C-alpha positions as protocol buffer text, in pm:
chain_id: "A"
residue {
  index: 1
  type: MET
  ca { x: 3592 y: 898 z: 9259 }
}
residue {
  index: 2
  type: THR
  ca { x: 3450 y: 1200 z: 9086 }
}
residue {
  index: 3
  type: SER
  ca { x: 3391 y: 1543 z: 9230 }
}
residue {
  index: 4
  type: SER
  ca { x: 3039 y: 1637 z: 9328 }
}
residue {
  index: 5
  type: GLY
  ca { x: 3011 y: 1877 z: 9032 }
}
residue {
  index: 6
  type: ALA
  ca { x: 3150 y: 1634 z: 8773 }
}
residue {
  index: 7
  type: ARG
  ca { x: 2940 y: 1395 z: 8572 }
}
residue {
  index: 8
  type: PRO
  ca { x: 3034 y: 1031 z: 8520 }
}
residue {
  index: 9
  type: LYS
  ca { x: 3206 y: 947 z: 8193 }
}
residue {
  index: 10
  type: SER
  ca { x: 2918 y: 724 z: 8088 }
}
residue {
  index: 11
  type: TRP
  ca { x: 2700 y: 1034 z: 8060 }
}
residue {
  index: 12
  type: LEU
  ca { x: 2934 y: 1169 z: 7794 }
}
residue {
  index: 13
  type: LYS
  ca { x: 2908 y: 867 z: 7568 }
}
residue {
  index: 14
  type: THR
  ca { x: 2717 y: 904 z: 7244 }
}
residue {
  index: 15
  type: ASP
  ca { x: 2474 y: 649 z: 7110 }
}
residue {
  index: 16
  type: THR
  ca { x: 2634 y: 334 z: 6980 }
}
residue {
  index: 17
  type: PRO
  ca { x: 2560 y: 205 z: 6628 }
}
residue {
  index: 18
  type: LYS
  ca { x: 2345 y: -64 z: 6788 }
}
residue {
  index: 19
  type: ASP
  ca { x: 2135 y: 199 z: 6965 }
}
residue {
  index: 20
  type: ALA
  ca { x: 2099 y: 397 z: 6643 }
}
residue {
  index: 21
  type: PHE
  ca { x: 1990 y: 83 z: 6458 }
}
residue {
  index: 22
  type: GLN
  ca { x: 1734 y: -2 z: 6724 }
}
residue {
  index: 23
  type: ALA
  ca { x: 1599 y: 353 z: 6712 }
}
residue {
  index: 24
  type: SER
  ca { x: 1566 y: 332 z: 6332 }
}
residue {
  index: 25
  type: VAL
  ca { x: 1385 y: -1 z: 6355 }
}
residue {
  index: 26
  type: GLN
  ca { x: 1152 y: 141 z: 6620 }
}
residue {
  index: 27
  type: GLN
  ca { x: 1081 y: 443 z: 6403 }
}
residue {
  index: 28
  type: LEU
  ca { x: 1005 y: 223 z: 6101 }
}
residue {
  index: 29
  type: TYR
  ca { x: 776 y: 8 z: 6313 }
}
residue {
  index: 30
  type: GLN
  ca { x: 585 y: 311 z: 6440 }
}
residue {
  index: 31
  type: GLY
  ca { x: 555 y: 440 z: 6084 }
}
residue {
  index: 32
  type: TRP
  ca { x: 421 y: 106 z: 5968 }
}
residue {
  index: 33
  type: ARG
  ca { x: 168 y: 107 z: 6254 }
}
residue {
  index: 34
  type: ARG
  ca { x: 43 y: 448 z: 6142 }
}
residue {
  index: 35
  type: PHE
  ca { x: 30 y: 328 z: 5783 }
}
residue {
  index: 36
  type: THR
  ca { x: -178 y: 19 z: 5869 }
}
residue {
  index: 37
  type: ILE
  ca { x: -465 y: 230 z: 6004 }
}
residue {
  index: 38
  type: HIS
  ca { x: -537 y: 331 z: 5643 }
}
residue {
  index: 39
  type: PRO
  ca { x: -709 y: 33 z: 5476 }
}
residue {
  index: 40
  type: LEU
  ca { x: -715 y: 204 z: 5136 }
}
residue {
  index: 41
  type: GLY
  ca { x: -343 y: 275 z: 5169 }
}
residue {
  index: 42
  type: LEU
  ca { x: -282 y: -93 z: 5239 }
}
residue {
  index: 43
  type: LEU
  ca { x: -488 y: -179 z: 4932 }
}
residue {
  index: 44
  type: GLY
  ca { x: -279 y: 56 z: 4720 }
}
residue {
  index: 45
  type: LEU
  ca { x: 44 y: -84 z: 4862 }
}
residue {
  index: 46
  type: GLY
  ca { x: -76 y: -438 z: 4789 }
}
residue {
  index: 47
  type: ILE
  ca { x: -146 y: -349 z: 4427 }
}
residue {
  index: 48
  type: ILE
  ca { x: 197 y: -185 z: 4392 }
}
residue {
  index: 49
  type: LEU
  ca { x: 366 y: -494 z: 4539 }
}
residue {
  index: 50
  type: LEU
  ca { x: 161 y: -708 z: 4299 }
}
residue {
  index: 51
  type: LEU
  ca { x: 283 y: -491 z: 4011 }
}
residue {
  index: 52
  type: ILE
  ca { x: 644 y: -545 z: 4119 }
}
residue {
  index: 53
  type: ALA
  ca { x: 595 y: -919 z: 4164 }
}
residue {
  index: 54
  type: THR
  ca { x: 425 y: -943 z: 3824 }
}
residue {
  index: 55
  type: ALA
  ca { x: 710 y: -757 z: 3655 }
}
residue {
  index: 56
  type: ILE
  ca { x: 969 y: -985 z: 3815 }
}
residue {
  index: 57
  type: ALA
  ca { x: 784 y: -1311 z: 3754 }
}
residue {
  index: 58
  type: ALA
  ca { x: 653 y: -1228 z: 3404 }
}
residue {
  index: 59
  type: PRO
  ca { x: 835 y: -1514 z: 3225 }
}
residue {
  index: 60
  type: TRP
  ca { x: 687 y: -1767 z: 3469 }
}
residue {
  index: 61
  type: LEU
  ca { x: 331 y: -1631 z: 3469 }
}
residue {
  index: 62
  type: THR
  ca { x: 257 y: -1703 z: 3104 }
}
residue {
  index: 63
  type: PRO
  ca { x: 390 y: -1950 z: 2844 }
}
residue {
  index: 64
  type: TYR
  ca { x: 347 y: -1710 z: 2552 }
}
residue {
  index: 65
  type: ASP
  ca { x: 593 y: -1473 z: 2391 }
}
residue {
  index: 66
  type: PRO
  ca { x: 455 y: -1117 z: 2411 }
}
residue {
  index: 67
  type: ALA
  ca { x: 583 y: -1039 z: 2060 }
}
residue {
  index: 68
  type: ALA
  ca { x: 496 y: -1370 z: 1887 }
}
residue {
  index: 69
  type: GLN
  ca { x: 224 y: -1327 z: 1625 }
}
residue {
  index: 70
  type: ASP
  ca { x: -39 y: -1585 z: 1525 }
}
residue {
  index: 71
  type: MET
  ca { x: -262 y: -1445 z: 1252 }
}
residue {
  index: 72
  type: MET
  ca { x: -477 y: -1759 z: 1256 }
}
residue {
  index: 73
  type: GLY
  ca { x: -578 y: -1685 z: 1615 }
}
residue {
  index: 74
  type: ARG
  ca { x: -628 y: -1310 z: 1596 }
}
residue {
  index: 75
  type: LEU
  ca { x: -902 y: -1137 z: 1801 }
}
residue {
  index: 76
  type: GLN
  ca { x: -1008 y: -1449 z: 1987 }
}
residue {
  index: 77
  type: PRO
  ca { x: -1230 y: -1384 z: 2291 }
}
residue {
  index: 78
  type: PRO
  ca { x: -1115 y: -1476 z: 2642 }
}
residue {
  index: 79
  type: SER
  ca { x: -1086 y: -1851 z: 2691 }
}
residue {
  index: 80
  type: ALA
  ca { x: -897 y: -2111 z: 2890 }
}
residue {
  index: 81
  type: ALA
  ca { x: -606 y: -2087 z: 2647 }
}
residue {
  index: 82
  type: HIS
  ca { x: -605 y: -1707 z: 2637 }
}
residue {
  index: 83
  type: TRP
  ca { x: -741 y: -1563 z: 2961 }
}
residue {
  index: 84
  type: LEU
  ca { x: -785 y: -1212 z: 2820 }
}
residue {
  index: 85
  type: GLY
  ca { x: -819 y: -1307 z: 2455 }
}
residue {
  index: 86
  type: THR
  ca { x: -584 y: -1217 z: 2170 }
}
residue {
  index: 87
  type: ASP
  ca { x: -518 y: -893 z: 1984 }
}
residue {
  index: 88
  type: GLU
  ca { x: -522 y: -805 z: 1616 }
}
residue {
  index: 89
  type: PHE
  ca { x: -195 y: -993 z: 1560 }
}
residue {
  index: 90
  type: GLY
  ca { x: -295 y: -1303 z: 1754 }
}
residue {
  index: 91
  type: ARG
  ca { x: -77 y: -1212 z: 2052 }
}
residue {
  index: 92
  type: ASP
  ca { x: -197 y: -1313 z: 2398 }
}
residue {
  index: 93
  type: VAL
  ca { x: -338 y: -1002 z: 2567 }
}
residue {
  index: 94
  type: PHE
  ca { x: -275 y: -1131 z: 2920 }
}
residue {
  index: 95
  type: THR
  ca { x: 91 y: -1188 z: 2833 }
}
residue {
  index: 96
  type: ARG
  ca { x: 128 y: -838 z: 2694 }
}
residue {
  index: 97
  type: VAL
  ca { x: -42 y: -685 z: 2999 }
}
residue {
  index: 98
  type: VAL
  ca { x: 196 y: -877 z: 3226 }
}
residue {
  index: 99
  type: TYR
  ca { x: 503 y: -771 z: 3031 }
}
residue {
  index: 100
  type: GLY
  ca { x: 360 y: -420 z: 3013 }
}
residue {
  index: 101
  type: ALA
  ca { x: 394 y: -411 z: 3392 }
}
residue {
  index: 102
  type: ARG
  ca { x: 769 y: -438 z: 3338 }
}
residue {
  index: 103
  type: THR
  ca { x: 764 y: -140 z: 3105 }
}
residue {
  index: 104
  type: THR
  ca { x: 555 y: 65 z: 3347 }
}
residue {
  index: 105
  type: LEU
  ca { x: 778 y: -19 z: 3642 }
}
residue {
  index: 106
  type: TYR
  ca { x: 1088 y: 61 z: 3436 }
}
residue {
  index: 107
  type: ILE
  ca { x: 948 y: 405 z: 3351 }
}
residue {
  index: 108
  type: ILE
  ca { x: 848 y: 473 z: 3712 }
}
residue {
  index: 109
  type: MET
  ca { x: 1189 y: 378 z: 3850 }
}
residue {
  index: 110
  type: LEU
  ca { x: 1392 y: 581 z: 3602 }
}
residue {
  index: 111
  type: VAL
  ca { x: 1170 y: 888 z: 3628 }
}
residue {
  index: 112
  type: THR
  ca { x: 1197 y: 875 z: 4008 }
}
residue {
  index: 113
  type: ILE
  ca { x: 1575 y: 839 z: 3996 }
}
residue {
  index: 114
  type: ILE
  ca { x: 1600 y: 1144 z: 3768 }
}
residue {
  index: 115
  type: VAL
  ca { x: 1330 y: 1366 z: 3917 }
}
residue {
  index: 116
  type: ALA
  ca { x: 1385 y: 1326 z: 4292 }
}
residue {
  index: 117
  type: PRO
  ca { x: 1748 y: 1451 z: 4310 }
}
residue {
  index: 118
  type: ILE
  ca { x: 1689 y: 1735 z: 4063 }
}
residue {
  index: 119
  type: GLY
  ca { x: 1377 y: 1869 z: 4233 }
}
residue {
  index: 120
  type: LEU
  ca { x: 1515 y: 1821 z: 4583 }
}
residue {
  index: 121
  type: ILE
  ca { x: 1850 y: 1992 z: 4518 }
}
residue {
  index: 122
  type: ILE
  ca { x: 1707 y: 2284 z: 4317 }
}
residue {
  index: 123
  type: GLY
  ca { x: 1432 y: 2351 z: 4571 }
}
residue {
  index: 124
  type: ALA
  ca { x: 1656 y: 2320 z: 4876 }
}
residue {
  index: 125
  type: CYS
  ca { x: 1924 y: 2547 z: 4729 }
}
residue {
  index: 126
  type: ALA
  ca { x: 1669 y: 2807 z: 4622 }
}
residue {
  index: 127
  type: GLY
  ca { x: 1495 y: 2811 z: 4959 }
}
residue {
  index: 128
  type: TYR
  ca { x: 1808 y: 2823 z: 5174 }
}
residue {
  index: 129
  type: LEU
  ca { x: 2031 y: 3050 z: 4966 }
}
residue {
  index: 130
  type: GLY
  ca { x: 1761 y: 3301 z: 4870 }
}
residue {
  index: 131
  type: GLY
  ca { x: 1853 y: 3616 z: 4679 }
}
residue {
  index: 132
  type: TRP
  ca { x: 1953 y: 3588 z: 4315 }
}
residue {
  index: 133
  type: ALA
  ca { x: 1988 y: 3208 z: 4336 }
}
residue {
  index: 134
  type: ASP
  ca { x: 1626 y: 3177 z: 4445 }
}
residue {
  index: 135
  type: GLU
  ca { x: 1510 y: 3415 z: 4173 }
}
residue {
  index: 136
  type: VAL
  ca { x: 1694 y: 3237 z: 3892 }
}
residue {
  index: 137
  type: LEU
  ca { x: 1603 y: 2883 z: 3999 }
}
residue {
  index: 138
  type: MET
  ca { x: 1238 y: 2962 z: 4065 }
}
residue {
  index: 139
  type: ARG
  ca { x: 1193 y: 3156 z: 3741 }
}
residue {
  index: 140
  type: VAL
  ca { x: 1322 y: 2854 z: 3550 }
}
residue {
  index: 141
  type: THR
  ca { x: 1082 y: 2639 z: 3752 }
}
residue {
  index: 142
  type: ASP
  ca { x: 794 y: 2875 z: 3671 }
}
residue {
  index: 143
  type: ILE
  ca { x: 868 y: 2844 z: 3300 }
}
residue {
  index: 144
  type: PHE
  ca { x: 821 y: 2467 z: 3320 }
}
residue {
  index: 145
  type: LEU
  ca { x: 511 y: 2502 z: 3540 }
}
residue {
  index: 146
  type: SER
  ca { x: 348 y: 2746 z: 3298 }
}
residue {
  index: 147
  type: PHE
  ca { x: 278 y: 2463 z: 3053 }
}
residue {
  index: 148
  type: PRO
  ca { x: 49 y: 2164 z: 3115 }
}
residue {
  index: 149
  type: GLY
  ca { x: 263 y: 1863 z: 3198 }
}
residue {
  index: 150
  type: LEU
  ca { x: 130 y: 1638 z: 2922 }
}
residue {
  index: 151
  type: VAL
  ca { x: 159 y: 1909 z: 2657 }
}
residue {
  index: 152
  type: LEU
  ca { x: 517 y: 1986 z: 2760 }
}
residue {
  index: 153
  type: ALA
  ca { x: 605 y: 1615 z: 2765 }
}
residue {
  index: 154
  type: LEU
  ca { x: 460 y: 1580 z: 2415 }
}
residue {
  index: 155
  type: GLY
  ca { x: 675 y: 1868 z: 2297 }
}
residue {
  index: 156
  type: PHE
  ca { x: 993 y: 1722 z: 2443 }
}
residue {
  index: 157
  type: ALA
  ca { x: 911 y: 1372 z: 2317 }
}
residue {
  index: 158
  type: ALA
  ca { x: 840 y: 1504 z: 1967 }
}
residue {
  index: 159
  type: ALA
  ca { x: 1170 y: 1696 z: 1968 }
}
residue {
  index: 160
  type: LEU
  ca { x: 1371 y: 1402 z: 2099 }
}
residue {
  index: 161
  type: GLY
  ca { x: 1201 y: 1142 z: 1880 }
}
residue {
  index: 162
  type: PRO
  ca { x: 993 y: 833 z: 1957 }
}
residue {
  index: 163
  type: GLY
  ca { x: 1129 y: 571 z: 2195 }
}
residue {
  index: 164
  type: ILE
  ca { x: 1097 y: 472 z: 2558 }
}
residue {
  index: 165
  type: THR
  ca { x: 1426 y: 636 z: 2661 }
}
residue {
  index: 166
  type: ASN
  ca { x: 1328 y: 968 z: 2509 }
}
residue {
  index: 167
  type: ALA
  ca { x: 982 y: 936 z: 2665 }
}
residue {
  index: 168
  type: ILE
  ca { x: 1138 y: 889 z: 3009 }
}
residue {
  index: 169
  type: ILE
  ca { x: 1355 y: 1198 z: 2958 }
}
residue {
  index: 170
  type: ALA
  ca { x: 1052 y: 1398 z: 2844 }
}
residue {
  index: 171
  type: ILE
  ca { x: 847 y: 1290 z: 3147 }
}
residue {
  index: 172
  type: ALA
  ca { x: 1134 y: 1366 z: 3386 }
}
residue {
  index: 173
  type: LEU
  ca { x: 1178 y: 1714 z: 3240 }
}
residue {
  index: 174
  type: THR
  ca { x: 815 y: 1793 z: 3319 }
}
residue {
  index: 175
  type: ALA
  ca { x: 790 y: 1620 z: 3659 }
}
residue {
  index: 176
  type: TRP
  ca { x: 1065 y: 1791 z: 3862 }
}
residue {
  index: 177
  type: PRO
  ca { x: 918 y: 2146 z: 3904 }
}
residue {
  index: 178
  type: PRO
  ca { x: 650 y: 2050 z: 4164 }
}
residue {
  index: 179
  type: MET
  ca { x: 921 y: 1871 z: 4366 }
}
residue {
  index: 180
  type: ALA
  ca { x: 1140 y: 2181 z: 4353 }
}
residue {
  index: 181
  type: ARG
  ca { x: 854 y: 2404 z: 4469 }
}
residue {
  index: 182
  type: LEU
  ca { x: 778 y: 2176 z: 4761 }
}
residue {
  index: 183
  type: ALA
  ca { x: 1145 y: 2145 z: 4864 }
}
residue {
  index: 184
  type: ARG
  ca { x: 1182 y: 2525 z: 4845 }
}
residue {
  index: 185
  type: ALA
  ca { x: 886 y: 2575 z: 5077 }
}
residue {
  index: 186
  type: GLU
  ca { x: 1036 y: 2330 z: 5327 }
}
residue {
  index: 187
  type: ALA
  ca { x: 1379 y: 2496 z: 5304 }
}
residue {
  index: 188
  type: LEU
  ca { x: 1228 y: 2842 z: 5361 }
}
residue {
  index: 189
  type: SER
  ca { x: 1066 y: 2720 z: 5683 }
}
residue {
  index: 190
  type: LEU
  ca { x: 1395 y: 2567 z: 5800 }
}
residue {
  index: 191
  type: ARG
  ca { x: 1635 y: 2844 z: 5698 }
}
residue {
  index: 192
  type: ASN
  ca { x: 1585 y: 3048 z: 6016 }
}
residue {
  index: 193
  type: ALA
  ca { x: 1536 y: 2754 z: 6252 }
}
residue {
  index: 194
  type: ASP
  ca { x: 1735 y: 2756 z: 6575 }
}
residue {
  index: 195
  type: PHE
  ca { x: 1930 y: 2440 z: 6499 }
}
residue {
  index: 196
  type: ILE
  ca { x: 2034 y: 2579 z: 6159 }
}
residue {
  index: 197
  type: ALA
  ca { x: 2151 y: 2899 z: 6328 }
}
residue {
  index: 198
  type: ALA
  ca { x: 2350 y: 2692 z: 6578 }
}
residue {
  index: 199
  type: VAL
  ca { x: 2517 y: 2491 z: 6303 }
}
residue {
  index: 200
  type: ARG
  ca { x: 2595 y: 2811 z: 6115 }
}
residue {
  index: 201
  type: LEU
  ca { x: 2757 y: 2962 z: 6426 }
}
residue {
  index: 202
  type: GLN
  ca { x: 2976 y: 2656 z: 6455 }
}
residue {
  index: 203
  type: GLY
  ca { x: 3127 y: 2745 z: 6118 }
}
residue {
  index: 204
  type: ALA
  ca { x: 2947 y: 2501 z: 5889 }
}
residue {
  index: 205
  type: SER
  ca { x: 2953 y: 2598 z: 5522 }
}
residue {
  index: 206
  type: ARG
  ca { x: 2642 y: 2651 z: 5313 }
}
residue {
  index: 207
  type: THR
  ca { x: 2709 y: 2329 z: 5125 }
}
residue {
  index: 208
  type: ARG
  ca { x: 2733 y: 2130 z: 5447 }
}
residue {
  index: 209
  type: ILE
  ca { x: 2418 y: 2287 z: 5590 }
}
residue {
  index: 210
  type: ILE
  ca { x: 2221 y: 2211 z: 5274 }
}
residue {
  index: 211
  type: THR
  ca { x: 2347 y: 1853 z: 5231 }
}
residue {
  index: 212
  type: ARG
  ca { x: 2353 y: 1748 z: 5597 }
}
residue {
  index: 213
  type: HIS
  ca { x: 2051 y: 1932 z: 5738 }
}
residue {
  index: 214
  type: ILE
  ca { x: 1820 y: 2092 z: 5480 }
}
residue {
  index: 215
  type: LEU
  ca { x: 1799 y: 1805 z: 5230 }
}
residue {
  index: 216
  type: PRO
  ca { x: 1722 y: 1532 z: 5489 }
}
residue {
  index: 217
  type: MET
  ca { x: 1447 y: 1747 z: 5638 }
}
residue {
  index: 218
  type: CYS
  ca { x: 1290 y: 1809 z: 5295 }
}
residue {
  index: 219
  type: LEU
  ca { x: 1309 y: 1443 z: 5190 }
}
residue {
  index: 220
  type: PRO
  ca { x: 990 y: 1307 z: 5355 }
}
residue {
  index: 221
  type: SER
  ca { x: 764 y: 1563 z: 5186 }
}
residue {
  index: 222
  type: VAL
  ca { x: 931 y: 1504 z: 4851 }
}
residue {
  index: 223
  type: ILE
  ca { x: 886 y: 1127 z: 4886 }
}
residue {
  index: 224
  type: VAL
  ca { x: 514 y: 1178 z: 4947 }
}
residue {
  index: 225
  type: ARG
  ca { x: 489 y: 1409 z: 4648 }
}
residue {
  index: 226
  type: ILE
  ca { x: 672 y: 1161 z: 4424 }
}
residue {
  index: 227
  type: THR
  ca { x: 436 y: 882 z: 4528 }
}
residue {
  index: 228
  type: LEU
  ca { x: 132 y: 1096 z: 4454 }
}
residue {
  index: 229
  type: ASN
  ca { x: 281 y: 1203 z: 4120 }
}
residue {
  index: 230
  type: MET
  ca { x: 336 y: 845 z: 4004 }
}
residue {
  index: 231
  type: ALA
  ca { x: -23 y: 829 z: 3879 }
}
residue {
  index: 232
  type: GLY
  ca { x: 48 y: 1129 z: 3658 }
}
residue {
  index: 233
  type: VAL
  ca { x: 371 y: 969 z: 3536 }
}
residue {
  index: 234
  type: ILE
  ca { x: 186 y: 651 z: 3442 }
}
residue {
  index: 235
  type: LEU
  ca { x: -86 y: 843 z: 3260 }
}
residue {
  index: 236
  type: THR
  ca { x: 168 y: 1060 z: 3078 }
}
residue {
  index: 237
  type: ALA
  ca { x: 369 y: 753 z: 2973 }
}
residue {
  index: 238
  type: ALA
  ca { x: 49 y: 588 z: 2853 }
}
residue {
  index: 239
  type: GLY
  ca { x: -45 y: 904 z: 2664 }
}
residue {
  index: 240
  type: LEU
  ca { x: 293 y: 916 z: 2489 }
}
residue {
  index: 241
  type: GLY
  ca { x: 262 y: 547 z: 2405 }
}
residue {
  index: 242
  type: PHE
  ca { x: -90 y: 603 z: 2276 }
}
residue {
  index: 243
  type: LEU
  ca { x: 37 y: 874 z: 2040 }
}
residue {
  index: 244
  type: GLY
  ca { x: 330 y: 663 z: 1922 }
}
residue {
  index: 245
  type: LEU
  ca { x: 597 y: 868 z: 2102 }
}
residue {
  index: 246
  type: GLY
  ca { x: 666 y: 620 z: 2381 }
}
residue {
  index: 247
  type: ALA
  ca { x: 759 y: 252 z: 2370 }
}
residue {
  index: 248
  type: GLN
  ca { x: 781 y: 128 z: 2014 }
}
residue {
  index: 249
  type: PRO
  ca { x: 650 y: -204 z: 1873 }
}
residue {
  index: 250
  type: PRO
  ca { x: 684 y: -486 z: 1949 }
}
residue {
  index: 251
  type: MET
  ca { x: 749 y: -381 z: 2312 }
}
residue {
  index: 252
  type: ALA
  ca { x: 446 y: -437 z: 2532 }
}
residue {
  index: 253
  type: GLU
  ca { x: 327 y: -105 z: 2680 }
}
residue {
  index: 254
  type: TRP
  ca { x: -22 y: -35 z: 2808 }
}
residue {
  index: 255
  type: GLY
  ca { x: -75 y: 297 z: 2631 }
}
residue {
  index: 256
  type: ALA
  ca { x: 45 y: 160 z: 2297 }
}
residue {
  index: 257
  type: MET
  ca { x: -183 y: -143 z: 2343 }
}
residue {
  index: 258
  type: VAL
  ca { x: -483 y: 86 z: 2387 }
}
residue {
  index: 259
  type: SER
  ca { x: -380 y: 281 z: 2077 }
}
residue {
  index: 260
  type: THR
  ca { x: -346 y: -21 z: 1849 }
}
residue {
  index: 261
  type: GLY
  ca { x: -661 y: -187 z: 1985 }
}
residue {
  index: 262
  type: ARG
  ca { x: -898 y: 110 z: 1964 }
}
residue {
  index: 263
  type: GLU
  ca { x: -993 y: 17 z: 1608 }
}
residue {
  index: 264
  type: TYR
  ca { x: -1134 y: -314 z: 1733 }
}
residue {
  index: 265
  type: MET
  ca { x: -1286 y: -198 z: 2063 }
}
residue {
  index: 266
  type: LEU
  ca { x: -1648 y: -235 z: 1948 }
}
residue {
  index: 267
  type: ASP
  ca { x: -1618 y: -593 z: 1825 }
}
residue {
  index: 268
  type: SER
  ca { x: -1330 y: -703 z: 2051 }
}
residue {
  index: 269
  type: PRO
  ca { x: -1345 y: -483 z: 2362 }
}
residue {
  index: 270
  type: TRP
  ca { x: -1100 y: -700 z: 2560 }
}
residue {
  index: 271
  type: VAL
  ca { x: -812 y: -571 z: 2347 }
}
residue {
  index: 272
  type: VAL
  ca { x: -856 y: -222 z: 2492 }
}
residue {
  index: 273
  type: ALA
  ca { x: -1023 y: -304 z: 2824 }
}
residue {
  index: 274
  type: ALA
  ca { x: -736 y: -508 z: 2970 }
}
residue {
  index: 275
  type: PRO
  ca { x: -456 y: -247 z: 2938 }
}
residue {
  index: 276
  type: GLY
  ca { x: -700 y: 36 z: 3016 }
}
residue {
  index: 277
  type: ILE
  ca { x: -806 y: -126 z: 3342 }
}
residue {
  index: 278
  type: ALA
  ca { x: -439 y: -192 z: 3427 }
}
residue {
  index: 279
  type: ILE
  ca { x: -356 y: 178 z: 3382 }
}
residue {
  index: 280
  type: ALA
  ca { x: -652 y: 287 z: 3596 }
}
residue {
  index: 281
  type: VAL
  ca { x: -590 y: 36 z: 3877 }
}
residue {
  index: 282
  type: VAL
  ca { x: -216 y: 104 z: 3909 }
}
residue {
  index: 283
  type: SER
  ca { x: -267 y: 481 z: 3898 }
}
residue {
  index: 284
  type: LEU
  ca { x: -531 y: 456 z: 4170 }
}
residue {
  index: 285
  type: ALA
  ca { x: -301 y: 235 z: 4378 }
}
residue {
  index: 286
  type: PHE
  ca { x: -24 y: 496 z: 4382 }
}
residue {
  index: 287
  type: ASN
  ca { x: -272 y: 766 z: 4482 }
}
residue {
  index: 288
  type: LEU
  ca { x: -409 y: 555 z: 4768 }
}
residue {
  index: 289
  type: ALA
  ca { x: -62 y: 462 z: 4892 }
}
residue {
  index: 290
  type: GLY
  ca { x: 55 y: 822 z: 4860 }
}
residue {
  index: 291
  type: ASP
  ca { x: -233 y: 953 z: 5069 }
}
residue {
  index: 292
  type: ALA
  ca { x: -153 y: 708 z: 5348 }
}
residue {
  index: 293
  type: LEU
  ca { x: 219 y: 779 z: 5323 }
}
residue {
  index: 294
  type: ARG
  ca { x: 151 y: 1151 z: 5355 }
}
residue {
  index: 295
  type: ASP
  ca { x: -18 y: 1093 z: 5689 }
}
residue {
  index: 296
  type: VAL
  ca { x: 281 y: 886 z: 5805 }
}
residue {
  index: 297
  type: LEU
  ca { x: 569 y: 1109 z: 5691 }
}
residue {
  index: 298
  type: ASP
  ca { x: 395 y: 1447 z: 5700 }
}
residue {
  index: 299
  type: PRO
  ca { x: 118 y: 1440 z: 5960 }
}
residue {
  index: 300
  type: LYS
  ca { x: 60 y: 1818 z: 5938 }
}
residue {
  index: 301
  type: GLY
  ca { x: -5 y: 1791 z: 5565 }
}
residue {
  index: 302
  type: GLY
  ca { x: -278 y: 1534 z: 5621 }
}
residue {
  index: 303
  type: GLU
  ca { x: -476 y: 1751 z: 5862 }
}
């Protein structure tokens, strides 16, 4: 028996892991339902999934070696043997576009892994801590933002030297400032929130507040921003490859393919058209998916 003023012990129990899992699944399902009302977002997601599947299944999609040259069959038009024709070295253009998807996906993944933590941590710390920390971190961010992204990436790539690894570093160094700005704005709006004040009164340290409360709240907006910025990352990577500062021969990369094929674009337009269309379609897909994802994770930002 319990007294009339006491509550049963079952009321004091916290959610079990099973309940938390079911709540997470329900939340994901509701998010997916909101995402599916955007047909263009679904189209973009489908193209992105196709890009991933193409990168994984590249060896099984074509019998040709992307680096194997056949000077006797150079600049052949599209045919049953070569769906998108051959380039100036007799290499199958379809094969190189397919393997170029691997290069593009590799760049996207590494840039995201580098940029997301840097921008999120710098922005959250600047917004929550304020004072001199905010001034120093944001002035450094402003220095990077004062230059056009492509121009700054070209400068870093030229200083580091040609190569796909250096190109990824150069792109990452120019892509984190917008993430930091966005995370700072989110942190500023959360710094004086009631639940943050309650956690602070309980004795939580600044580090714990930032890592356990500020960063998770900033993450959805940063994810949306990263998705929308992927088109810029792809175009910047293609630009570096076009100028010879990205992936080096014989690696298949869409920007480098456009660069080497521009001399033959009047007589053999398929050499440039195939990688150019791939760049445009994948960039558009990330923009479409990012717009839909913004409405799912940040409904206020989509209004």
